[in-house]
C-alpha positions as CSV (number, residue, x, y, z in Angstrom):
1,M,57.6,149.5,96.8
2,A,59.4,152.7,97.5
3,V,62.2,153.8,95.3
4,C,65.2,155.7,96.8
5,S,67.4,158.1,94.9
6,G,71.1,157.6,94.8
7,N,71.5,160.6,97.1
8,A,69.2,159.2,99.7
9,I,71.0,155.9,99.7
10,L,74.3,157.7,100.0
11,A,73.0,159.8,102.9
12,V,71.8,156.7,104.8
13,Y,75.1,154.9,104.1
14,Q,77.1,157.9,105.4
15,A,74.9,158.1,108.5
16,Y,75.4,154.4,109.1
17,R,79.2,154.8,108.9
18,M,79.1,157.6,111.4
19,F,76.9,155.7,113.9
20,R,78.7,154.4,116.9
21,I,77.2,152.1,119.5
22,A,77.8,153.5,122.9
23,K,80.0,151.4,125.2
24,G,78.2,149.9,128.1
25,Y,79.1,151.0,131.6
26,E,79.5,149.1,134.8
27,Q,76.4,149.1,137.0
28,V,76.4,148.7,140.7
29,T,73.5,147.9,143.0
30,K,72.7,150.4,145.7
31,T,69.9,150.3,148.2
32,I,68.2,153.6,149.0
33,R,65.4,154.5,151.3
34,I,62.9,157.0,150.1
35,P,59.6,158.2,151.6
36,E,56.6,156.2,150.6
37,P,54.8,159.1,148.9
38,V,57.9,159.8,146.7
39,A,58.1,156.1,145.8
40,E,54.4,156.1,144.9
41,Q,54.8,159.2,142.7
42,L,57.8,157.7,141.0
43,D,55.9,154.5,140.4
44,R,53.0,156.5,138.8
45,L,55.3,158.5,136.6
46,A,57.2,155.4,135.4
47,A,54.0,153.7,134.6
48,E,52.6,156.8,132.8
49,N,55.7,157.0,130.7
50,N,56.1,153.2,130.1
51,I,59.5,153.0,131.6
52,S,60.8,151.1,134.6
53,F,61.1,152.6,138.1
54,N,64.9,152.1,137.8
55,Q,65.1,154.0,134.5
56,L,63.1,156.9,135.9
57,V,65.2,157.1,139.1
58,N,68.4,157.1,137.0
59,Q,67.0,159.8,134.7
60,C,66.1,161.9,137.7
61,I,69.6,161.5,139.3
62,Q,71.3,162.3,136.0
63,F,69.1,165.4,135.6
64,A,69.9,166.6,139.1
65,L,73.7,166.0,138.6
66,N,73.6,167.8,135.2
67,S,71.7,170.7,136.8
68,Q,73.7,171.2,139.9
69,D,75.4,174.5,140.5
70,D,79.2,174.1,140.3
71,R,79.9,177.1,142.6
72,D,82.2,176.2,145.5
73,D,80.0,178.2,148.0
74,V,76.9,176.0,147.4
75,Q,76.4,173.2,149.9
């Protein structure tokens, strides 16, 4: 049985008090059409990373949104 020091217990307690569960967000269902080769590649990547197709697509979308250039002249 492991023994924790008082400092370790205090650190865990303080971290626990700071932990906040993120609020959920509304989800909507959207239908998209993507080329078959892209769908196959996404399916393969999702399987290789043990996540769902939906999770992968959402991560790709979020990455693209976070990475987009905010300049007005970009279209």
